[in-house]
N, C-alpha and C positions, 0 to 999 in steps of 0.2 A: 487602377485599383486603389481604393482608399483603405488606409489602415485604421482600425478602431483606436479611439483616444485611450491613453492609459488611464486607469481608474484613479480617482482622487484619494487622498489620504484622510483618514478620520482625524489623526493628530496633525498639527502643523509640521512641515518639514524642518529638520534641524539644520537650518542654514540662514544666511543673511540674504534678503531679497531687496534689490533696488528696482522698484516698479516705476515705469516712466510712461506718461501720456505724451507721446512724441508729437510736438507741434512747434511753431515758432515761439510760443510761450509754453514750455514743457512743464507739466506737473511731475513731481517725483515724490516717492515715499520709500522709507527704509524700514523694513521689518526684520526682526530677529526672532527665530523660533515662534513665529506667529504673532509677535507683539510689535505694534507700531512704535518706532523709536523717534522718527523725525520725518518731516514732510515740508514741501514748499513748492514754489514755482521758479522756473529759470528760463530767461530769454535765450534763444539759440540764434539770435540775429545780430546782437550788438558785437562790438569789437572784442570784448573780453569773454564772449560766450564759451569759446573752446576751453579756456582756462577754468571758467566757473563750472562747466560740465565735468571736466576732469577732477576738479575738487570734490564735487558731489560723489563721484564714483569712488575716489580715495576714501572719503568719509564713510561710505557704506562698507567698503572692504576692511576698514579698521575695526569694525565690529566683529570680524571673524577672529576666532582663537582656537586653540587646539583642544580645549576641554570638551565643549559641547556643540561647537558651531564653527567648523573649519572651512566651510565653503560659502562662496558668494555667488548669487545668480542675478543676472540682469534680465528683467522682463520688460519688453517693449511692446507697446500697442502697434499692431500692423496698420499701415495706411489703408484706407478704404474710401470709396466714393469721393465726391467733391470735384471731379474733373482732373485733368492732367496737371494744372498749376498747383492745386492743393496737394495732389499725390507727390509731386516733385518736392514741394516744401517739406512734407512729412518725411520723405526719404532722406533729404539732407539732414533734418533734425535727428533721425534715427542713426544715420552714419556718424554724426557728431557724438552721440551717446555711446555707440559701439567703439569708436576711436578712444573716447575718454575712458571707457572701461578697460580697454587694452593698455592704455598708457598708465593706468592705476594698478596694473598687475592682474586684472580680472581675466579669467579664461574665456576664450572664444567658444569653447565647448559648453559653457554655462550661460548661454544666451537663449532666451525663449521669446518667441513672438506670439502674440495673441490678438485675435480679432475682437472688436468691441462686443459683438453679439455673444461671444463665448463667455467673457467675464461678466457681462451684464446679466445674462440669463442665470448665472450662478449666484450673483451677489444681490441683485436688485429685484424688486417685485415687477418692474416694468422694463422693457428693453427698447422701447421706441415711443415717440409721441411728444407732445408739447411739455409734459411734466418730467421728462427724463432727466434733464439737468438738475431740476429741483430735487428729485429722488437721490441723485448722486451726491449732491451737497449735503442733504439731510443725513444720509448714511455716513458720509465722511465726518461730519460734525460729531456724530455719536461715537465713532471710532476714535477720533482725535480728542474728544471731550473739549471741544472749543468751537465757538461760533465763527471764529476768524479762519475760514477755509476758502481759498480761491477756487474758481471753477475747474481749472486744469489740475490743481492740487487734489481736488475731490476725486477726479477720475483716477489719478495715480493711487490714491488711498484705496479706492475700490479695486483697481487692478491688483494691488498688493494683497488685498484680502483674498481675492480669488487665488493668487499665486501661492499663498501659504499652504493650500491644500491640493492644488492642481496636480494631476498626474503628469502633465507636461513638464512641470518643474522637477518632480521626482525622477522622471526619465533621464534628466541631465546630471543627477547627483550620483556619486559613487554608491555602489551596492551596499556598503556598510552603513551609510546614512539612510538608505531606503529601508534596510532591515531594522534600524533603530526605531522606526515608527510602525513596524509590522507590515510593510508593503513588500 
């Protein structure tokens, strides 16, 4: 039996979101209360990757404070398709981000996983086809207000935009934060 997805919020969730396009070159984006603060790309295969991923997680959690934004949420893209080798690589990258989140003090209860089709159908006009990556980059460039956006970073910016209103994110937040946006 499948459960219905929680409804999205009209207002952005009052939290910090670290959105990650999990891959050997992971895109990441940090949002606070619906506003993009920082984004980039991070290798998960080199010798310093574990340290660098932990650093990005700590940086995201440093945006939390007690006034209006006390929680951080890690949003990871779920692996899909591409055969077993691709899925294994994505799973390793996702574990690295989950471990980095835990090492930075992030709560395991505040981790959300999302399939590409879910965030794409909410954020982009298209969800598949040869123009998909172009649409992702154009959307991300508008959000970041910069033409310098890498392809994995673009996906992370799009994932983060979805997460800012996603019911799945609201579901992992404390009730007082859900009430703050009227959910």
